C-alpha positions in Angstrom: -25.0 12.1 -1.5 -22.6 15.0 -1.7 -23.2 18.0 0.7 -25.9 16.4 2.8 -24.3 16.7 6.3 -24.0 12.9 6.6 -22.1 11.6 9.6 -22.5 7.9 8.5 -23.7 5.8 5.6 -26.6 3.4 5.8 -25.5 -0.2 5.9 -27.6 -1.2 3.0 -25.4 0.8 0.6 -23.3 -2.4 0.6 -26.1 -4.0 -1.4 -25.3 -1.7 -4.4 -22.7 -4.2 -5.6 -22.5 -2.8 -9.1 -22.0 0.8 -8.0 -19.1 2.4 -9.8 -19.1 6.0 -8.6 -19.7 7.2 -5.0 -19.6 10.9 -4.2 -19.6 11.6 -0.5 -17.8 14.9 -0.5 -18.8 17.8 1.6 -20.3 15.8 4.5 -19.4 15.4 8.1 -17.9 11.9 8.0 -15.3 11.4 10.8 -14.7 7.7 10.1 -14.1 5.9 6.9 -17.4 4.2 5.9 -16.6 0.5 6.2 -19.6 -0.3 3.8 -17.4 0.9 1.0 -15.2 -2.2 1.1 -18.2 -4.3 0.0 -18.4 -2.5 -3.4 -16.2 -4.5 -5.7 -16.9 -2.5 -8.9 -16.3 0.9 -7.3 -14.1 3.0 -9.7 -14.4 6.6 -8.4 -14.7 7.4 -4.7 -15.0 11.0 -3.6 -14.6 11.7 0.2 -13.3 15.2 -0.1 -14.2 17.9 2.4 -15.1 15.6 5.3 -13.4 15.2 8.7 -11.6 11.9 8.1 -8.3 11.3 10.0 -7.3 8.0 8.4 -7.7 5.7 5.5 -8.0 2.0 6.7 -5.8 -0.8 5.3 -9.0 -2.3 3.9 -8.9 0.3 1.1 -6.6 -2.2 -0.6 -9.7 -4.4 -1.3 -11.0 -1.8 -3.8 -9.1 -3.3 -6.7 -11.1 -1.5 -9.4 -10.6 1.9 -7.9 -9.3 4.4 -10.5 -9.8 7.7 -8.6 -9.7 8.4 -4.9 -10.3 12.0 -3.7 -9.7 12.5 0.0 -8.7 16.2 -0.3 -9.7 18.6 2.5 -9.6 16.0 5.3 -7.2 15.6 8.2 -5.4 12.4 7.0 -1.9 12.2 8.4 -0.6 8.8 7.1 -1.5 6.7 4.0 -1.7 3.0 4.5 0.8 0.9 2.5 -2.2 -0.9 1.1 -2.8 2.1 -1.2 0.0 0.4 -3.2 -2.4 -2.6 -3.8 -4.7 -0.3 -5.9 -3.0 -1.1 -9.2 -5.8 0.5 -11.3 -5.5 3.8 -9.4 -4.9 6.6 -11.8 -5.5 9.6 -9.5 -5.1 10.1 -5.8 -6.1 13.6 -4.7 -4.6 14.7 -1.4 -4.8 18.5 -1.8 -5.5 20.6 1.3 -4.9 17.9 3.8 -4.9 19.6 7.2 
């Protein structure tokens, strides 16, 4: 779903409960897709190169997340719930504007 000019995700993506990798980089997302929080097995999440300004506290629900790429966005503050991601191995914050 990378580089498709998406501004939102379809709600039914939450039905992909076994999804482990979600690549949404290079789109036009301005808000964090809330459907992501219903993906308990998600390990890699790529949201690089969008127009996001924040990461919600609910990110802490993604307990299996190993890699989070939010580079190239406009995020100013990280929620403290990032610390709940005990499996997180890589957090990419490059080129945050």
